[in-house]
Structure formats: structure tokens, C-alpha cells
C-alpha positions in Angstrom: 0.0 -0.2 0.1 2.9 2.4 0.9 4.6 1.7 -2.4 1.3 2.6 -4.4 0.9 6.0 -2.4 4.4 6.5 -3.6 3.8 5.4 -6.9 0.9 8.1 -7.2 3.2 11.0 -5.7 5.9 10.0 -8.5 3.1 10.0 -11.0 1.7 13.4 -10.1 5.4 14.8 -9.9 6.3 13.7 -13.3 2.8 15.5 -14.8 3.8 18.4 -13.1 7.2 18.4 -14.5 5.9 17.7 -18.1 3.5 20.8 -17.7 6.4 23.1 -16.7 8.5 21.4 -19.7 5.8 22.1 -21.9 5.2 25.8 -20.9 9.1 26.3 -21.5 9.3 24.7 -25.0 5.9 25.7 -26.0 7.4 28.5 -28.3 9.8 26.4 -30.0 8.0 23.4 -31.4 4.7 21.7 -32.1 5.7 18.6 -29.9 4.1 20.0 -27.0 0.6 19.5 -28.1 1.3 15.9 -28.6 2.5 15.4 -24.9 -0.7 17.5 -24.0 -2.9 14.7 -25.9 -1.1 11.8 -24.3 -1.4 13.4 -20.8 -5.3 14.0 -21.2 -5.5 10.3 -22.5 -4.4 8.9 -19.2 
């Protein structure tokens, strides 16, 4: 159970990191749009 909670925290941290990365690279390429689609599919 503790491992499951740790996994959820890791997942949330990963999503937040991706959001910041998307905001940072938003001006440089169209790739963030694909990442956003993947995130919303989960």
C-alpha cells in the first residue's frame, strides 16, 4: 500500500514536471501538443 502511494506521488510529480517543460518549450515546437494529448488520454 505504501508503495502504491509513492507511485501516485511520483506520477503526479512527473505530470507537473511535464507541464513546466511544455510551457518552457511551447514557443519552440509543436511537440508539446502531442504531449498534452498523451497526458489527457491517461
